[in-house]
N, C-alpha and C positions, 0 to 999 in steps of 0.2 A: 564604487560598486553600484551594482544594481539593485533599486529597491522595487518590490513587487507590491500589486494591489494597490490598498489604500494608504500604504507606508509613505510617509514623508518626513521631512524636518519642519517642525512647527518654530514658531516665534521664540522659542525659549531656547532654541538650538538643540532641542531634544528629539529622538525618535517619536515618531507619532504612529499609531496603527488603528486603523477604524475609527478614527476620532478621538483616541485616547493617547496620553502623553504615558510611553511606556517608563519613565522616571517615576511618575506618579503611580503605576501600575505594582512597580517593583516596591514600592513603599507601602502600598495598600495590600500585596498578597504576599509578599516576601521573594526571595529567590532560594534557589531556581524556578523560573516559573515559565510555563509554556503559553505563549499568545497566538491565539487564532485568529485570523481576518475573515470572519464570516461572509464578507462580501466576496470575496476572493473564490472562497470555496464555490458559492453559488454559482459563480460567472465559469468556473471550470465546468462544473456538472451542466450547466446550460449548454456550455461551449460543445460537450460531447453530443447531447441530444439533438441541437441545431443542425449538427453535422448530418445526421441521418436523416432529419426530415427535409433538409435542403434538397438531398437526394432520393425523397420519397421512398424511404425502405425501412420495413417493419426490423425494428431493434430494441434492444433491451442494455441499458447502461448499468453494469452491476459493480458496484463499490466493494473493492477487496478489502475487506475488514481489518486485514493484517496488518496496514498501513498505520490504522490509528482506530480506536474505537472508544466510545462513551456513548451513555444513551442519549447525551445530548447532539451528538453528532448523526446517531442513528436517525432522531426524530428530523434533524435539519434534512438530510438528503432524502430521506422518506418524502418528506414534503416536496422535493424538487422532482419526486417521480423516480428515483434511482431503485435499482434491486440489491440485494448484497449476496456476497460471497462470505460464508462462513468456512472455518477450517476445522472447528473445535465445539466440545458440547457446550464449553463456556460461552464463546462466540453468539452461537444460537441463542442460549438462555439469554444473554445480553440482547441481542436483536428483539427477541420477542417481548423482552420486559420493557423495552423501548415503544411496543406498539407496530413493529415491522409486522406485515402479513406474513403469513408462513410461504403463501405462493410465490412471494417476491423474495424467496431467499434461495440459494442455491448451497449445498453442502459439497466442500472439498477436501481433499487430504489423502494421503498414501498409505494411511495405517488407521483408520476408523475404526473404533471398538464397535463392538456388538451393542453395548449398551448406547453410545452415540448414535448407532444408525437406528436403533430401535426407537430411541428419543425423536429422532428426525422424522421417521415413518408416524410416531404416532401422534406429533403435533400436526400433520399434513404440510411438510415441506413441499415446495415446490419442485425442485431437481435435486437429485444427487449425481455429483459427477464421479462415475465410478473410477477406479485406478488401477485395480489389480485383480488377479483371478481369485485371490482369498476373499476379496470384498463381494464379489459376484456371489459366493458360496455364502457368505454371512446374511447378505440382504434377502437372496433367495430363500433362505430360512425363516426370515422375519416376515417376509411377504407372505408366505405359506402359513404360517402361524397366525396371522393377523388377517389374513384375508383380503389383503389390500393390495393395488395396483400402484406402483411408483413410476413417475417419469424419471428419466435417466438420462445423462448424456455419456458416451465413453472419451475418456481422457487418454488421446493417443500420443506418443512421441514421433513427430514427422521426421526426424532426423535434421534438424534446422540447426546451426550452430549460428546463433545471435553474437556480435561483438559486444560483449558485457564481461564481468568479474565471473573468473569461474564457479565462484559460490553461489551466484544468483543466475546461473545458466541452466534453462532447464528442460530445452525442447530437443536436445540431442539424444543420439540412441543410447548412450552411456549415462542414463537419469535414473534415478529412484522413482520419477513419476511417469505415470501412464503407461498404456500397451505399445511396445515397439511394433512399428509398422513393417520394418525392413524383415524382420524374423518371422512375419506372418502372425504374432501374438496379437494383433490388433483385430485382424479379420477372424481369428478364433475366438475372442471375446465376443465378437458381434454375433456369430453363430449359436453361441452360448445365452446371451439375452433374448435373440430374437426367439429362441426356441422355447422360452419359459413365459408364459402368459402373467408373472406377475411384473414384469419388466415392460414398460412403455418408453421404448428407445425413440427419443424425440431429435437425437443429432450427435454429433462428436465435438469435442473440445480439443485444444492445445493451446500451450503456454510456452514461448520460447526462452522468456528470460525477462531480467529487469533493468531499468536504467538504460535503455536502448536509444542511441541517438540517430542511427542510419534506417534508412527504410527497406533495405535489401532483404534484412531477415523476415520482416514482415510480409515483405511481397513474397518470396520464396515459401514461407509458411502457407499464405492463402493460397498460392498456386498448388503446393503438395496437397493440401486439406480437400481443395475442389477436385482433384486429380483422384483422391480417395473415396470421395461422395460420387464420381461418374463411374468408378470402379467396381463401388459396392452395390450402385443401382443396378447395373448389366448383370453381376454376378449373383447377387442375393435379394434382387427387386427390393432393396431397401432406400427409401426416400428421406431425407433428413429434412425435418421441419426447421432446424435450429443449427447454425454454425456458430460456434463460440470460439472466437480467435484470442481470446485471452487479453493481456494487459502488457504491463512493461515499457509505457512510453516515458523517455528520459526526460530531467527537469534539470534548471540549471542551479547547481551547488555553488559555482565559482566560475570566475570568466574564461576558465580552459573549457567549460561546457558551453557546446553549440547545439542544443536540441532543437526539434522543429516546435511551432506549438503544437499542443497533442491534438486537436481535432484536425489538423493536416495528415497525419498519420493515418487516422480513422478514415479520413475522406479517401485516401489512396486502397487501403484495403477494403472498403466498403465498393470501391469502384470496381476493383478486380472483381470480387464477388459476383455482382451485377454484370459486367461485361461475359465472364466465363460462365454463369448461368445461361444467359441470353446464347452465347455461341454455341452452347451443349444442348440448349431446349432443356435445360433441367431448371426445376420449379424453383424459383428465386428463395431459398433459404430466409429465415427471420435472422439477422446477426447480431450476436451479443459480443460486448466486449467487457473486461474486467479493471479497469483504472483503479488505482490505489494511490501510488505516489505522486501520479500526475493531479489528482485532485486535491491533496492536503499538502504535499511537501512545501511548495513557496507560499502558503498561507502560514505556516508555522514559523514562529520566530522564539529563540530560547533566550530569557535573560538570566544573568548570573552578577553575581557581585564580585569586584577583583578583591582577591586579597594578598597573599605572599607573594615576594620576586626573589629569584635566585640568580645572579649574573656570574657566569664561568668565562673569565675574559678569553676573547677570542674563541670561543668554543659557541655559548649559546645564552641567549636570556630567557628565562622560563618565569610566567607570570601564571600565577593560580588563582582559580576560581572555586565557587562553593558547589559546583558540580560536578560534572565528568563523564567517563564510562558508564554510570550508573543510569544515566540519563539519555546517555548519546553513544552506543557500543559502537556505532558502525565506523568510526575511525580506526578503532582497535580491530575490527573484524574485517573490514575490507579496505583499510586504507585510506577510506573517503576524506574526501577533502570539502572544506566550507570556508563562507567569507563572514568577517564580523565588521561590526562599528562599535563605538563607543556611544552608547545611547544618550548619554547626559551631555555630551561634546562632541557633536555630529561632525562640525566642519572643522575642529582640530586638525591640524597639519599631520600627517604620518611622518615619524621621526626616527621609529627604531624597529628593527625586525625583533620580534619575540615568538617563542612557542607557548601556546596557550594550553595550561593541563589542569586535570582535576586535582580531585583530594582525596583519590582512592589511592589504596596500597598497592599500586602496580605501575611499572616504570612505561609500562604502554597505555598509561590513562593521559593520553594527549588529544585534545579537541582540533587544535589546528597547529600543524607545522611551519614555522618561519612564515608568518605573516606580517606586513608592513602596518603597524599601526601609530597612533599618537602614544607619547610616553604616558604609561599607565600607572593609576597611582590606587592605592587602598579606597575602596567604597565606590568606585567608577562602576557603571555599569555597562557591562559587555552585552552586546546583543548578538547571537550567532544567528543567523537567516538560514531559510529553508529547512527548518528542523521539523517539520511538521509530519513526516513520515518516517515510521520507524524509529524514533525517539522514545516518546513515552511508551508506545507498544512493547518495545523490547526492554524496557526500563527495569533494572533490578534494584535488590535492597542490600547489594553488598556492603561490607565493613557495616551495615545496620544503619545506612543512609536512608532516611524517608524519601519516597518518590516525590516529585514536585506537583506542585498544584498546576492545573489548566483552566485558563481562561478563554472566552468567546469575546470578541470586539466587534460592534457595530455601530455605526451613527453615533459615536463619542459614550456608549455605554458599555459597560463591562460586565460580564456573566461567568460567575464562577460554575466549572461544569464537571471539575475533580478538585477536590479537596487536597491539600498536602496531606501526606500520612504524617502521623503522630508516633512518638517514640511508643506509645501502648500500642497502636496498631502493629508495629513491628514485631510484637510478643504474643499478639493475641492468639496464635496457633497453638502456642507451646503447653506442652501437658507436664506437670509436676506430679510424679507419683508419691 
């Protein structure tokens, strides 16, 4: 199995990340435990920026907060020069608390409330990505009341079908996100916002899906978006200063996954925009992208302690760990696949096929189905890799299990960035009359 970033096998035959022995981390912080390789996060962020710099293109790398957020991560990525995409008042609040400049934040979402939009306008948010006609009216009212002007992008659905799971497919016509192009809704929305001085329409946005391996979908979306811009220039005299092409760059969860290096997707996208703009004599827009998973997924590893076993002869061997669907819902939600190692016995031979299950009261609480591993014993530390995206951010307290702690590791030092919830934390919102 491939190890990412600074991960390696140390002299104790243990998994080491960021110069820290994961067995010692498990002993110090407990399990389940999310461990993030800070050096790898920095390398991923810098890789995106360098791709644009090598092409001498104006750009903005916008981290998609939904993949994983903490105040520490906002601070880390802000120091790397990244902007941030938020999709709720809560994410906006967290980014601001972490010291992120409002100008470096864009607000997404298909059902932003009036309160969330007012909050965004009042703090001076950089960009609001307008998603539907209802939102246009809400925002128009807020801007009229406050006397402010707001930079916006129009999110359009270009009708591109990326090859990915249907639950994370977003750029097709049959989507809850964005203004549909084919039906004429996108150009209707453009005319509405151009007619109102409260809106400063700086460009358009699309996002075709997540965990995409091939380049065909991105190429088709880029071609379609440039065609839209050229059409709108000729018919509405609208010239975009920003073209936001979203994210969705795939990562390697298992040996079956074969993604390109994320900057390679960006290189092809940016080159297409540059060539298309030059060919049509269209002013080259600033290109924005929204990587989330591709920055943090491979940097994250979850440590679990092995507990009970159940063997059904000629059927299956079940091995349970002290976490599960509460800290990683993706296998139950998407049939997502993962790889794992025994962190305290890294070179032990793989001798049995097991299904790794969690401790939650659901039959679907399976983290990995049928993986070949060393024979596992109680108290072994199982490390599931590439869990840095959509693990903690989608975590729940189902069955009143506390959410895990999160640590950052770098240069042999560990930093607690999210403490483990306590039982008292689980009931602190309860009201007894």
